[in-house]
C-alpha atoms as an extended CHARMM CRD file, in Angstrom:
* protein
*
       205  EXT
         1         1  MET       CA             45.2830000000      -16.2820000000       43.5330000000  PROA      1               0.0000000000
         2         2  GLN       CA             43.8510000000      -15.0070000000       40.2980000000  PROA      2               0.0000000000
         3         3  THR       CA             46.1800000000      -13.2890000000       37.8230000000  PROA      3               0.0000000000
         4         4  ARG       CA             44.9670000000      -10.5820000000       35.4450000000  PROA      4               0.0000000000
         5         5  VAL       CA             46.8150000000      -10.1890000000       32.1760000000  PROA      5               0.0000000000
         6         6  ARG       CA             46.4210000000       -6.9940000000       30.2100000000  PROA      6               0.0000000000
         7         7  VAL       CA             46.0310000000       -7.8950000000       26.5390000000  PROA      7               0.0000000000
         8         8  ALA       CA             48.1010000000       -6.0080000000       24.0220000000  PROA      8               0.0000000000
         9         9  SER       CA             46.3670000000       -3.7160000000       21.4920000000  PROA      9               0.0000000000
        10        10  LEU       CA             44.0160000000       -5.6200000000       19.2290000000  PROA      10              0.0000000000
        11        11  ALA       CA             44.1920000000       -3.1020000000       16.4530000000  PROA      11              0.0000000000
        12        12  SER       CA             47.7740000000       -3.4890000000       15.2650000000  PROA      12              0.0000000000
        13        13  LEU       CA             46.5700000000       -4.0020000000       11.7280000000  PROA      13              0.0000000000
        14        14  VAL       CA             48.5080000000       -3.4940000000        8.5260000000  PROA      14              0.0000000000
        15        15  ALA       CA             47.3160000000       -0.9770000000        5.9300000000  PROA      15              0.0000000000
        16        16  ALA       CA             44.9000000000       -2.4780000000        3.4040000000  PROA      16              0.0000000000
        17        17  ALA       CA             46.8600000000       -0.9890000000        0.5300000000  PROA      17              0.0000000000
        18        18  ALA       CA             49.9190000000       -3.0420000000        1.4310000000  PROA      18              0.0000000000
        19        19  LEU       CA             48.3280000000       -6.4160000000        2.0750000000  PROA      19              0.0000000000
        20        20  GLY       CA             44.9040000000       -6.1690000000        0.5070000000  PROA      20              0.0000000000
        21        21  ALA       CA             41.7080000000       -7.3580000000        2.1200000000  PROA      21              0.0000000000
        22        22  VAL       CA             41.9350000000      -10.8980000000        3.5720000000  PROA      22              0.0000000000
        23        23  ALA       CA             38.7920000000      -12.9570000000        3.5250000000  PROA      23              0.0000000000
        24        24  CYS       CA             37.0000000000      -13.2990000000        6.8680000000  PROA      24              0.0000000000
        25        25  GLY       CA             39.0700000000      -10.7930000000        8.7770000000  PROA      25              0.0000000000
        26        26  GLY       CA             42.6100000000      -10.8530000000        7.5810000000  PROA      26              0.0000000000
        27        27  GLY       CA             43.3740000000       -8.0820000000        9.9460000000  PROA      27              0.0000000000
        28        28  VAL       CA             43.4350000000       -5.0480000000        7.6390000000  PROA      28              0.0000000000
        29        29  ASN       CA             42.2380000000       -1.9330000000        9.4440000000  PROA      29              0.0000000000
        30        30  THR       CA             41.4950000000        1.1270000000        7.3590000000  PROA      30              0.0000000000
        31        31  ASN       CA             40.6940000000        3.3540000000       10.3710000000  PROA      31              0.0000000000
        32        32  GLY       CA             44.1920000000        4.8080000000       10.6740000000  PROA      32              0.0000000000
        33        33  ALA       CA             46.0190000000        4.9510000000       13.9760000000  PROA      33              0.0000000000
        34        34  ALA       CA             44.1260000000        3.1300000000       16.7220000000  PROA      34              0.0000000000
        35        35  THR       CA             43.9290000000        4.5970000000       20.1800000000  PROA      35              0.0000000000
        36        36  PRO       CA             44.8190000000        2.0770000000       22.9090000000  PROA      36              0.0000000000
        37        37  THR       CA             42.4880000000        1.8210000000       25.8570000000  PROA      37              0.0000000000
        38        38  PRO       CA             43.0830000000        0.4510000000       29.3750000000  PROA      38              0.0000000000
        39        39  SER       CA             41.1590000000       -2.7200000000       28.5490000000  PROA      39              0.0000000000
        40        40  GLY       CA             43.6830000000       -3.7240000000       25.9350000000  PROA      40              0.0000000000
        41        41  THR       CA             41.3690000000       -3.0600000000       22.9960000000  PROA      41              0.0000000000
        42        42  PHE       CA             41.2590000000       -0.0040000000       20.8420000000  PROA      42              0.0000000000
        43        43  THR       CA             38.8160000000        2.7190000000       19.9200000000  PROA      43              0.0000000000
        44        44  PRO       CA             38.2650000000        2.7720000000       16.1590000000  PROA      44              0.0000000000
        45        45  THR       CA             37.3470000000        5.9950000000       14.4080000000  PROA      45              0.0000000000
        46        46  PRO       CA             34.1300000000        5.4590000000       12.5070000000  PROA      46              0.0000000000
        47        47  THR       CA             34.3240000000        6.1440000000        8.8050000000  PROA      47              0.0000000000
        48        48  PRO       CA             31.6800000000        6.1410000000        6.0630000000  PROA      48              0.0000000000
        49        49  THR       CA             33.0460000000        2.7700000000        4.9630000000  PROA      49              0.0000000000
        50        50  GLY       CA             32.5300000000        1.1080000000        8.3450000000  PROA      50              0.0000000000
        51        51  THR       CA             29.0760000000        2.2570000000        9.3780000000  PROA      51              0.0000000000
        52        52  ASN       CA             25.7010000000        2.0390000000        7.6960000000  PROA      52              0.0000000000
        53        53  THR       CA             23.6490000000        4.9350000000        9.0290000000  PROA      53              0.0000000000
        54        54  ASN       CA             20.3880000000        3.6640000000        7.4770000000  PROA      54              0.0000000000
        55        55  PRO       CA             17.9700000000        3.8590000000       10.4320000000  PROA      55              0.0000000000
        56        56  THR       CA             15.6490000000        1.2840000000        8.9100000000  PROA      56              0.0000000000
        57        57  PRO       CA             17.7710000000       -1.6610000000        7.6600000000  PROA      57              0.0000000000
        58        58  THR       CA             15.9600000000       -4.1650000000        5.4900000000  PROA      58              0.0000000000
        59        59  PRO       CA             14.9720000000       -7.2640000000        7.4460000000  PROA      59              0.0000000000
        60        60  THR       CA             16.8010000000      -10.3870000000        6.3410000000  PROA      60              0.0000000000
        61        61  PRO       CA             15.4680000000      -13.9500000000        6.7680000000  PROA      61              0.0000000000
        62        62  THR       CA             17.1110000000      -15.8360000000        9.6420000000  PROA      62              0.0000000000
        63        63  ALA       CA             17.9190000000      -19.5160000000        9.7210000000  PROA      63              0.0000000000
        64        64  SER       CA             14.3360000000      -20.1780000000       10.7640000000  PROA      64              0.0000000000
        65        65  GLY       CA             12.9280000000      -18.0130000000        7.9210000000  PROA      65              0.0000000000
        66        66  THR       CA             11.6180000000      -15.2980000000       10.2270000000  PROA      66              0.0000000000
        67        67  PRO       CA             12.7020000000      -11.6950000000        9.4930000000  PROA      67              0.0000000000
        68        68  SER       CA             14.7130000000      -10.0320000000       12.2750000000  PROA      68              0.0000000000
        69        69  ASP       CA             15.4450000000       -6.2900000000       12.4550000000  PROA      69              0.0000000000
        70        70  CYS       CA             18.9330000000       -5.0980000000       13.2630000000  PROA      70              0.0000000000
        71        71  ILE       CA             18.1910000000       -2.9840000000       16.3340000000  PROA      71              0.0000000000
        72        72  SER       CA             21.6440000000       -1.3480000000       16.3550000000  PROA      72              0.0000000000
        73        73  GLY       CA             21.0610000000        0.2650000000       12.9800000000  PROA      73              0.0000000000
        74        74  ASN       CA             24.4970000000       -1.0140000000       11.8880000000  PROA      74              0.0000000000
        75        75  ASP       CA             24.5860000000       -3.6740000000        9.1720000000  PROA      75              0.0000000000
        76        76  TRP       CA             27.9560000000       -4.8910000000        7.8660000000  PROA      76              0.0000000000
        77        77  VAL       CA             27.8400000000       -4.5740000000        4.0640000000  PROA      77              0.0000000000
        78        78  LEU       CA             31.5150000000       -4.7170000000        3.0980000000  PROA      78              0.0000000000
        79        79  GLY       CA             31.7930000000       -8.4990000000        2.7200000000  PROA      79              0.0000000000
        80        80  ASP       CA             35.2270000000       -9.9180000000        3.5440000000  PROA      80              0.0000000000
        81        81  PHE       CA             36.9750000000       -6.5250000000        3.6690000000  PROA      81              0.0000000000
        82        82  GLY       CA             39.3740000000       -6.8160000000        6.5760000000  PROA      82              0.0000000000
        83        83  SER       CA             38.2890000000       -4.9070000000        9.6840000000  PROA      83              0.0000000000
        84        84  ASP       CA             37.8050000000       -5.4350000000       13.4290000000  PROA      84              0.0000000000
        85        85  TRP       CA             34.1310000000       -4.6000000000       12.7970000000  PROA      85              0.0000000000
        86        86  MET       CA             33.5810000000       -7.2200000000       10.0790000000  PROA      86              0.0000000000
        87        87  HSD       CA             30.9190000000       -9.9500000000       10.1160000000  PROA      87              0.0000000000
        88        88  PRO       CA             29.5090000000       -9.5600000000       13.6100000000  PROA      88              0.0000000000
        89        89  GLY       CA             27.5330000000      -12.5930000000       14.7520000000  PROA      89              0.0000000000
        90        90  THR       CA             29.5390000000      -15.0930000000       12.6870000000  PROA      90              0.0000000000
        91        91  ASP       CA             32.0860000000      -17.7780000000       13.6910000000  PROA      91              0.0000000000
        92        92  CYS       CA             35.2580000000      -15.6800000000       13.3790000000  PROA      92              0.0000000000
        93        93  PRO       CA             37.9480000000      -18.2750000000       14.4530000000  PROA      93              0.0000000000
        94        94  THR       CA             36.7640000000      -20.9430000000       12.0190000000  PROA      94              0.0000000000
        95        95  CYS       CA             36.6490000000      -18.4740000000        9.1320000000  PROA      95              0.0000000000
        96        96  HSD       CA             40.0740000000      -17.0430000000       10.0300000000  PROA      96              0.0000000000
        97        97  ALA       CA             41.6060000000      -20.5530000000       10.2670000000  PROA      97              0.0000000000
        98        98  THR       CA             40.6620000000      -21.2940000000        6.6410000000  PROA      98              0.0000000000
        99        99  ASN       CA             41.4450000000      -17.8540000000        5.2270000000  PROA      99              0.0000000000
       100       100  ASN       CA             44.7860000000      -16.9360000000        6.8790000000  PROA      100             0.0000000000
       101       101  GLY       CA             43.2880000000      -14.4300000000        9.3000000000  PROA      101             0.0000000000
       102       102  PRO       CA             44.6300000000      -13.8170000000       12.8180000000  PROA      102             0.0000000000
       103       103  ALA       CA             44.1670000000      -16.8310000000       15.1400000000  PROA      103             0.0000000000
       104       104  PHE       CA             41.8620000000      -16.2980000000       18.0970000000  PROA      104             0.0000000000
       105       105  TRP       CA             41.5340000000      -18.1350000000       21.4140000000  PROA      105             0.0000000000
       106       106  VAL       CA             38.1190000000      -16.6510000000       21.9050000000  PROA      106             0.0000000000
       107       107  ALA       CA             35.9250000000      -14.4050000000       19.7150000000  PROA      107             0.0000000000
       108       108  GLY       CA             32.2780000000      -13.4190000000       19.6880000000  PROA      108             0.0000000000
       109       109  THR       CA             29.7360000000      -10.6120000000       19.4290000000  PROA      109             0.0000000000
       110       110  VAL       CA             27.5650000000       -9.0370000000       22.1340000000  PROA      110             0.0000000000
       111       111  TYR       CA             23.9960000000       -8.0610000000       21.2230000000  PROA      111             0.0000000000
       112       112  GLY       CA             21.2560000000       -5.9480000000       22.7570000000  PROA      112             0.0000000000
       113       113  ALA       CA             18.4960000000       -8.3790000000       21.7720000000  PROA      113             0.0000000000
       114       114  ASP       CA             18.0850000000      -11.9780000000       20.8010000000  PROA      114             0.0000000000
       115       115  GLY       CA             17.3340000000      -13.0220000000       17.2180000000  PROA      115             0.0000000000
       116       116  GLN       CA             19.8220000000      -10.5820000000       15.6490000000  PROA      116             0.0000000000
       117       117  ILE       CA             20.9510000000      -11.7620000000       12.2360000000  PROA      117             0.0000000000
       118       118  ASP       CA             24.5420000000      -12.3410000000       11.1020000000  PROA      118             0.0000000000
       119       119  ASP       CA             26.3200000000       -9.1180000000       10.0670000000  PROA      119             0.0000000000
       120       120  CYS       CA             24.0790000000       -7.0680000000       12.2940000000  PROA      120             0.0000000000
       121       121  GLY       CA             26.1500000000       -4.8180000000       14.6090000000  PROA      121             0.0000000000
       122       122  GLY       CA             25.9860000000       -5.3600000000       18.3520000000  PROA      122             0.0000000000
       123       123  VAL       CA             26.6760000000       -3.4590000000       21.5620000000  PROA      123             0.0000000000
       124       124  SER       CA             29.9050000000       -1.5960000000       22.2030000000  PROA      124             0.0000000000
       125       125  GLY       CA             31.6690000000       -0.9930000000       25.5030000000  PROA      125             0.0000000000
       126       126  VAL       CA             30.7270000000       -4.2780000000       27.2110000000  PROA      126             0.0000000000
       127       127  GLU       CA             33.5690000000       -5.5050000000       29.5070000000  PROA      127             0.0000000000
       128       128  ILE       CA             34.3600000000       -9.1530000000       28.9360000000  PROA      128             0.0000000000
       129       129  ASP       CA             36.5670000000      -11.1370000000       31.3210000000  PROA      129             0.0000000000
       130       130  VAL       CA             37.9060000000      -14.3900000000       29.9140000000  PROA      130             0.0000000000
       131       131  LYS       CA             39.3500000000      -16.6540000000       32.5790000000  PROA      131             0.0000000000
       132       132  ASP       CA             41.4190000000      -19.5870000000       31.3510000000  PROA      132             0.0000000000
       133       133  ALA       CA             42.1040000000      -22.9610000000       32.9740000000  PROA      133             0.0000000000
       134       134  THR       CA             44.9920000000      -21.5130000000       35.0190000000  PROA      134             0.0000000000
       135       135  GLY       CA             42.7930000000      -18.8390000000       36.5840000000  PROA      135             0.0000000000
       136       136  THR       CA             44.3920000000      -16.0470000000       34.5240000000  PROA      136             0.0000000000
       137       137  VAL       CA             41.8740000000      -13.3880000000       33.5070000000  PROA      137             0.0000000000
       138       138  TYR       CA             42.1070000000      -11.5990000000       30.1430000000  PROA      138             0.0000000000
       139       139  PRO       CA             40.0140000000       -8.4200000000       30.0920000000  PROA      139             0.0000000000
       140       140  LEU       CA             38.4900000000       -7.4490000000       26.7360000000  PROA      140             0.0000000000
       141       141  GLN       CA             35.8850000000       -4.9640000000       25.5760000000  PROA      141             0.0000000000
       142       142  SER       CA             33.3690000000       -5.1700000000       22.7350000000  PROA      142             0.0000000000
       143       143  ASN       CA             34.1430000000       -2.7430000000       19.9470000000  PROA      143             0.0000000000
       144       144  LEU       CA             31.8450000000       -0.3800000000       18.0060000000  PROA      144             0.0000000000
       145       145  TRP       CA             30.1170000000       -3.2730000000       16.2840000000  PROA      145             0.0000000000
       146       146  GLY       CA             29.9090000000       -5.5440000000       19.3440000000  PROA      146             0.0000000000
       147       147  ASN       CA             32.8480000000       -7.7790000000       18.4300000000  PROA      147             0.0000000000
       148       148  PHE       CA             35.4290000000       -8.9580000000       20.9380000000  PROA      148             0.0000000000
       149       149  TYR       CA             38.3360000000      -11.3370000000       20.5770000000  PROA      149             0.0000000000
       150       150  LEU       CA             41.5410000000      -12.5530000000       22.1720000000  PROA      150             0.0000000000
       151       151  LYS       CA             44.3680000000      -13.1630000000       19.7300000000  PROA      151             0.0000000000
       152       152  GLN       CA             46.5800000000      -16.1290000000       20.3060000000  PROA      152             0.0000000000
       153       153  THR       CA             49.6410000000      -13.9140000000       19.7960000000  PROA      153             0.0000000000
       154       154  ASP       CA             48.4330000000      -11.6700000000       22.6570000000  PROA      154             0.0000000000
       155       155  ALA       CA             47.9690000000      -14.6050000000       25.0930000000  PROA      155             0.0000000000
       156       156  PRO       CA             50.6020000000      -17.3040000000       24.3910000000  PROA      156             0.0000000000
       157       157  GLY       CA             50.0070000000      -18.9510000000       27.7970000000  PROA      157             0.0000000000
       158       158  PHE       CA             46.2550000000      -19.2470000000       27.3760000000  PROA      158             0.0000000000
       159       159  GLN       CA             44.8460000000      -22.6600000000       28.3240000000  PROA      159             0.0000000000
       160       160  THR       CA             41.3750000000      -24.0940000000       27.8190000000  PROA      160             0.0000000000
       161       161  PRO       CA             38.7790000000      -24.6470000000       29.0880000000  PROA      161             0.0000000000
       162       162  TYR       CA             37.7910000000      -21.0740000000       29.8780000000  PROA      162             0.0000000000
       163       163  THR       CA             34.8430000000      -19.1680000000       31.3240000000  PROA      163             0.0000000000
       164       164  VAL       CA             33.4700000000      -15.7740000000       30.3720000000  PROA      164             0.0000000000
       165       165  SER       CA             31.7210000000      -13.0270000000       32.3620000000  PROA      165             0.0000000000
       166       166  LEU       CA             30.2500000000       -9.7860000000       30.9630000000  PROA      166             0.0000000000
       167       167  SER       CA             29.7620000000       -6.4570000000       32.7250000000  PROA      167             0.0000000000
       168       168  TYR       CA             27.7600000000       -3.5160000000       31.4430000000  PROA      168             0.0000000000
       169       169  ASN       CA             26.0590000000       -0.5430000000       33.1340000000  PROA      169             0.0000000000
       170       170  GLY       CA             26.5210000000       -2.0730000000       36.5760000000  PROA      170             0.0000000000
       171       171  GLN       CA             25.0450000000       -5.4430000000       35.5070000000  PROA      171             0.0000000000
       172       172  THR       CA             26.8980000000       -8.7250000000       35.0970000000  PROA      172             0.0000000000
       173       173  ARG       CA             26.3050000000      -12.0360000000       33.3410000000  PROA      173             0.0000000000
       174       174  SER       CA             28.4690000000      -15.1710000000       33.5030000000  PROA      174             0.0000000000
       175       175  MET       CA             28.6410000000      -18.4150000000       31.5950000000  PROA      175             0.0000000000
       176       176  THR       CA             27.1830000000      -21.3650000000       33.4390000000  PROA      176             0.0000000000
       177       177  SER       CA             29.8320000000      -23.8130000000       32.2810000000  PROA      177             0.0000000000
       178       178  SER       CA             33.4210000000      -23.7700000000       30.9780000000  PROA      178             0.0000000000
       179       179  GLN       CA             34.0630000000      -24.0040000000       27.2300000000  PROA      179             0.0000000000
       180       180  SER       CA             36.8560000000      -24.9460000000       24.8480000000  PROA      180             0.0000000000
       181       181  THR       CA             35.2150000000      -23.7420000000       21.6050000000  PROA      181             0.0000000000
       182       182  GLN       CA             37.0200000000      -20.7310000000       20.2430000000  PROA      182             0.0000000000
       183       183  GLY       CA             34.1340000000      -19.2810000000       18.2820000000  PROA      183             0.0000000000
       184       184  CYS       CA             31.4280000000      -18.1140000000       20.7090000000  PROA      184             0.0000000000
       185       185  ASN       CA             29.1430000000      -17.2730000000       17.8180000000  PROA      185             0.0000000000
       186       186  SER       CA             29.2990000000      -20.8600000000       16.5410000000  PROA      186             0.0000000000
       187       187  CYS       CA             26.9600000000      -21.7730000000       19.3540000000  PROA      187             0.0000000000
       188       188  HSD       CA             25.4160000000      -18.3280000000       20.0790000000  PROA      188             0.0000000000
       189       189  THR       CA             23.6750000000      -18.1670000000       16.7220000000  PROA      189             0.0000000000
       190       190  VAL       CA             20.4110000000      -16.4830000000       15.7900000000  PROA      190             0.0000000000
       191       191  THR       CA             18.4090000000      -19.4280000000       17.0870000000  PROA      191             0.0000000000
       192       192  GLY       CA             21.0720000000      -21.0160000000       19.3350000000  PROA      192             0.0000000000
       193       193  ALA       CA             23.0680000000      -24.2000000000       18.7500000000  PROA      193             0.0000000000
       194       194  ASN       CA             24.6480000000      -26.9020000000       20.9570000000  PROA      194             0.0000000000
       195       195  ALA       CA             22.3830000000      -25.9870000000       23.9210000000  PROA      195             0.0000000000
       196       196  ALA       CA             23.2270000000      -22.2370000000       23.7110000000  PROA      196             0.0000000000
       197       197  PRO       CA             20.0840000000      -20.1620000000       24.2460000000  PROA      197             0.0000000000
       198       198  GLY       CA             20.7400000000      -17.7770000000       21.3290000000  PROA      198             0.0000000000
       199       199  ARG       CA             22.9230000000      -14.6600000000       20.9910000000  PROA      199             0.0000000000
       200       200  ILE       CA             25.3850000000      -13.4250000000       23.5980000000  PROA      200             0.0000000000
       201       201  LEU       CA             23.3280000000      -10.6670000000       25.2750000000  PROA      201             0.0000000000
       202       202  GLU       CA             24.4790000000       -7.6210000000       27.1670000000  PROA      202             0.0000000000
       203       203  PRO       CA             23.9340000000       -8.0260000000       30.9460000000  PROA      203             0.0000000000
       204       204  GLY       CA             20.6550000000       -6.7040000000       32.2630000000  PROA      204             0.0000000000
       205       205  ILE       CA             18.3630000000       -7.8440000000       29.4200000000  PROA      205             0.0000000000
C-alpha cells in the first residue's frame, strides 16, 4: 500500500541580513514570512528584487548557439543571491553540495516550452509527486519561478531510485523510468543530456 508523506515547509529560510547570501541557493529568503500550503511548499510574496517584469527579455545563446526567448517573462538576474526562485533550469543539488546550500534529494524546474535557457523562469503551480523506492510519495509543487525540490531534512527516510509524475490543469505526465540522480536539470537541459528529451515540461504540451 502506498504511503503519502506531507513534506514540511520548504521556505524555512533564515534572513539574508543574518547569514548573507550563500552561493547557489544557500537558503536565504528575503520574502518575509512564507505562507504554508497543503502541498508542503510555500507561497512566496513577489517583490521587485525577485521578478523581472520586462515583457521582452533579451534572447541569450543556448548551449547550441541558438537564441531562445524566455516565454515566462521572468529572467533570474540576481546571481547567487539566496532564494527559492534562484537559478531555474540549473543543476541545484550539485551547486548546493559545493557551496554549502541545503541538500536535496530531488530538485528541478518545470517549463512551459522546450529550449528555455538557464535562469529563465518556469511554470508555477504544477503538482509533482515523487515516489521513492519504498513506494512512499512526497507531494511537491513548483513555485513562482517553476522550481521544485525535496530537502533531505524534510524526508530522512527517502530511498532511491525514485519516479516522478506531474499534474497540471487536469493533465498528467510521468517519467518512463526510475532515477537516482538528484538534479533533474542536470539531464533536462536546454538541449537534453543523458537521453533526456530536453526540459521538464508541464503536462499537456
